[in-house]
N, C-alpha and C positions, 0 to 999 in steps of 0.2 A: 929668383927670390921675389916674392910678391912684396908690394908696398904695404905697410900698415894702413888699416882702414879703421876710422873712428866713428863715434856717435857724438853729436853735439846737441846742446841745449837749444830749444826754440828760441829764435831771435838772437843767438850767439854763435852762428855758424862762421863768424870772423871776429877775431879779437886779439888779445895780447899774445897768445901762443903763436898766431898766424904771423903777427908783426915780428916776432923774434925769429921764426923760421924763414920769412921772407928777407930778413937782414943777412941771412946766411945762404940765400939763394935756394932755399927749400920751401916745400909747402906740404900740408897734411891733406890727405883724401878723406872727405866726409861722406860717409856712406848713408847716414840717416840722421834725422833731427828728432829730438825727444823733448818731452816736457820738463824735465828736471834732472838732478843728480841721481835719484834713486832709479829712475827708469833708464838712465844711461848706464848705471852699474849692472841692473838686471839684464840689459841687453848684451853688456860685454861678458856677463857671467855665462850666458847661454849660447854664445858665439864665439867666433874668432876675432871679434872686434876689440878695440882698445878705446879707453875714454879718459878724460882727464877731469878730475874732481878735486874740490878742496880737502886737503888732508885732515884738518881739524874737525870737519863737520860731517865726514862720512866713515869714520872709523869702523863703526859696527856694521855698516853696509858693506864694507870691503874685506870683511873677515873671510879667510880662506881664499882670497884673490892674491895674486902677485902685484905688488906695489913698488914704485921707485920714483925718486924725485924727477921733475921735468928736467930734460937735458939742456934747456935754454932758460935764462933768466927772465922772469915776468914780474911786473909790479904787483904789489899786494893790493887787495881790494877790501871794501868795506862791507860787513853784513848788517843790515838794518832790520829792526823789528818796528812794524807799522800796524796801526789798527784804527778802525773808524772811531771818530770823536765820541759817538753814542756809547762806545764800550769804555771809555775812560773810567767811569766811577763804578763800573760792574765788579762787585767783589770776586767773582770766580775768574773773570779775565784778568783782573789786576793781580791775582795770585799766580795765574800761568804766566803773566809777564815777568814777575819777580822770580819765578823758577827758571825761566829761560835766561834771564839776565844772570842769575846766580851760576848756572852751568856754564855759560859763555865766559864769565869772569874767571872761572876756575880753570879754563882751557888756556888763558894767556900765558 
């Protein structure tokens, strides 16, 4: 039996999942580092790799893929919306921020 291999986000090759696995004497094998969740899912879709992504924010991207909860407990994390101060008063940017806030609020 081969060990599962996974893809991780850039800068996040170690984190809460690894801490939880290490507490059980286990570790994951990371085969590649990618720029974000969509790239990780595209790589997993086109290969035999697995990846972990936040359920709420990747629903459409995971369509047609097998999903299951993590087998170890991990702490929740915060997703933040950030923008440059010069865009604070921009009407189009303000509209987009409001749309994003509305969608996120509806997902709670």
